[in-house]
Every structure is written in structure tokens, then in C-alpha cells.
C-alpha positions as CSV (number, residue, x, y, z in Angstrom):
1,X,-0.1,0.1,-0.3
2,X,1.6,2.8,-1.2
3,X,2.0,6.0,1.3
4,X,1.6,9.4,-0.5
5,X,2.3,11.7,2.0
6,X,3.1,11.2,5.8
7,X,3.4,14.0,8.0
8,X,2.4,15.7,11.3
9,X,-1.0,16.5,9.8
10,X,-2.2,13.6,7.6
11,X,-1.0,10.1,6.3
12,X,-2.6,9.8,2.7
13,X,-2.4,6.5,1.4
14,X,-3.3,4.3,-1.4
15,X,-4.6,0.8,-1.3
16,X,-3.7,-0.9,-4.2
17,X,-6.1,-4.2,-3.6
18,X,-8.9,-2.3,-3.2
19,X,-8.2,0.9,-5.0
20,X,-9.2,2.9,-2.1
21,X,-7.8,6.5,-1.7
22,X,-7.4,6.8,2.3
23,X,-6.8,9.7,4.6
24,X,-6.2,10.0,7.4
25,X,-6.3,13.9,9.3
26,X,-4.0,14.5,12.5
27,X,-4.8,17.3,14.5
28,X,-4.0,20.5,13.4
29,X,-4.3,20.2,9.5
30,X,-5.7,23.0,7.8
31,X,-4.0,25.4,4.8
32,X,-1.6,24.0,2.6
33,X,-1.2,21.3,4.2
34,X,-5.2,20.2,4.0
35,X,-5.6,21.1,-0.1
36,X,-1.8,19.6,-0.6
37,X,-3.5,16.1,0.6
38,X,-7.0,16.5,-1.1
39,X,-5.2,17.4,-4.5
40,X,-2.7,14.1,-4.1
41,X,-5.4,12.0,-3.2
42,X,-7.5,13.3,-6.4
43,X,-3.9,13.0,-8.5
44,X,-4.2,9.1,-7.1
45,X,-7.8,8.7,-7.8
46,X,-7.0,9.6,-11.4
47,X,-3.8,7.9,-12.2
48,X,-5.0,4.7,-10.3
49,X,-8.3,5.0,-12.2
50,X,-10.2,4.8,-8.7
51,X,-13.7,5.6,-7.3
52,X,-13.5,5.2,-3.6
53,X,-11.8,7.8,-0.9
54,X,-12.2,6.7,2.7
55,X,-12.0,9.9,4.5
56,X,-10.8,9.4,8.7
57,X,-11.4,12.6,9.6
58,X,-11.8,12.1,13.6
59,X,-8.6,14.3,14.8
60,X,-10.1,17.5,12.4
61,X,-11.3,20.3,13.9
62,X,-13.2,21.4,10.9
63,X,-12.8,23.6,8.1
64,X,-12.5,27.7,7.0
65,X,-15.1,29.1,5.2
66,X,-12.1,29.6,2.2
67,X,-11.0,26.2,2.5
68,X,-14.7,24.9,2.9
69,X,-15.1,27.1,-0.8
70,X,-11.8,25.6,-2.2
71,X,-13.3,22.1,-1.5
72,X,-16.6,22.9,-3.0
73,X,-15.5,25.1,-5.8
74,X,-12.5,23.8,-6.9
75,X,-11.3,20.3,-5.1
76,X,-14.9,18.5,-5.5
77,X,-15.3,19.5,-9.4
78,X,-11.8,18.2,-10.4
79,X,-11.9,15.1,-8.3
80,X,-15.6,14.7,-9.9
81,X,-14.1,14.8,-13.2
82,X,-11.1,12.2,-12.2
83,X,-14.1,9.3,-11.6
84,X,-14.8,9.7,-7.9
85,X,-18.2,7.9,-6.9
86,X,-18.1,6.9,-3.3
87,X,-17.3,8.3,0.0
88,X,-16.9,7.1,3.1
89,X,-16.4,9.9,6.2
90,X,-15.9,8.8,9.5
91,X,-16.2,12.3,10.9
92,X,-15.5,13.6,15.0
93,X,-16.6,13.0,17.8
94,X,-16.9,16.9,18.2
95,X,-19.8,19.0,17.3
96,X,-18.9,21.4,15.9
97,X,-16.3,20.0,13.9
98,X,-19.2,17.2,12.7
99,X,-21.6,19.4,12.2
100,X,-19.2,21.6,9.7
101,X,-18.8,18.4,8.4
102,X,-22.5,18.1,7.2
103,X,-22.3,21.0,4.4
104,X,-20.0,18.4,2.3
105,X,-22.3,15.1,2.9
106,X,-25.1,17.3,1.7
107,X,-23.2,18.8,-1.1
108,X,-21.3,16.0,-2.6
109,X,-24.4,13.5,-2.6
110,X,-26.3,16.8,-4.4
111,X,-23.1,16.3,-6.8
112,X,-23.7,12.5,-7.2
113,X,-21.3,10.9,-4.7
114,X,-22.7,7.9,-3.1
115,X,-21.8,9.0,0.8
116,X,-22.0,7.1,4.1
117,X,-21.4,8.1,7.5
118,X,-19.5,6.7,9.9
119,X,-17.8,6.7,13.1
120,X,-15.2,4.2,13.1
121,X,-13.1,3.1,10.0
122,X,-12.6,-0.5,10.4
123,X,-16.9,-0.7,8.7
124,X,-15.8,2.1,6.8
125,X,-13.4,0.3,4.7
126,X,-15.8,-2.7,4.7
127,X,-18.5,-0.4,2.9
128,X,-16.3,0.8,0.7
129,X,-15.0,-2.6,-0.5
130,X,-18.1,-3.9,-0.7
131,X,-19.2,-1.2,-3.7
132,X,-18.8,-2.3,-7.6
133,X,-19.4,0.2,-10.2
134,X,-23.2,-0.8,-10.7
135,X,-23.5,0.7,-6.9
136,X,-23.0,4.4,-8.5
137,X,-25.2,3.6,-10.8
138,X,-27.6,2.3,-8.9
139,X,-27.6,5.2,-6.4
140,X,-27.7,8.0,-9.1
């Protein structure tokens, strides 16, 4: 499993056997570290012809309005064009960052990404492994 980024803010990896892009945010990720992790994940998705992404966001404190706008207006369209179809989101325990994630769940789902929310990474990974391209068509 290639590790694409591993620093104090994020671990980004690509699971070759399941074709899943997987990030684990560490406490304090923001700004360029956040954007770089998302961009690198999109590059892996496109390069590997993958469609699944697991976001372990349990350690995130939320995102700023500027980061949110960039994610929705720049990153999301680019990632959708790269072929993204399935998103498993592991949400933070704290209420504020969890509420912050709701806007992304709603927006991404409205754009055609099949989204499921989890509180632990094991069932999130299991769900992604169980999906086929036909699941994206059935959910549209």
C-alpha cells in the first residue's frame, strides 16, 4: 500500500488491492497541508482509475470558510471529473467539526457521490470494499 503523504498533519495512502484512496487527518491540519492532501488524493484517484475514497476525519477541528469554498468550488469538481463515485466519511466525535462535515456530505451527495457516514474506520473500509461500479449507477 503506497504511502503518498505521511507527516504530522495527514497520512494519505492508496490501497492498491481495493483501489481506495484513504486519508487520515491528524490534529491541526489546515491550509496548504489540507489542500495538498486533497489534491494528491485526487491525483491518485485519477492515475489509478479509482472511484473510492475513505476520509478519516476524526481528528479534524473543522475547516475555515475559505477552505470550505475551495473544497466545494475547486477540489470537488476536479475530483468528480477524475471519476470519484463513493465516499466513506469517518466523522469527528466533537459536535462543531462534525456539524462542519454535514455541508460536505450534503453537497457531495447532491453532486452524485454516494456518501456514507461512519464513526469508525473499519466499517467504512468494509462498506467501500463491498461496492461495485453498478452501485453508483443504482444510486443515481
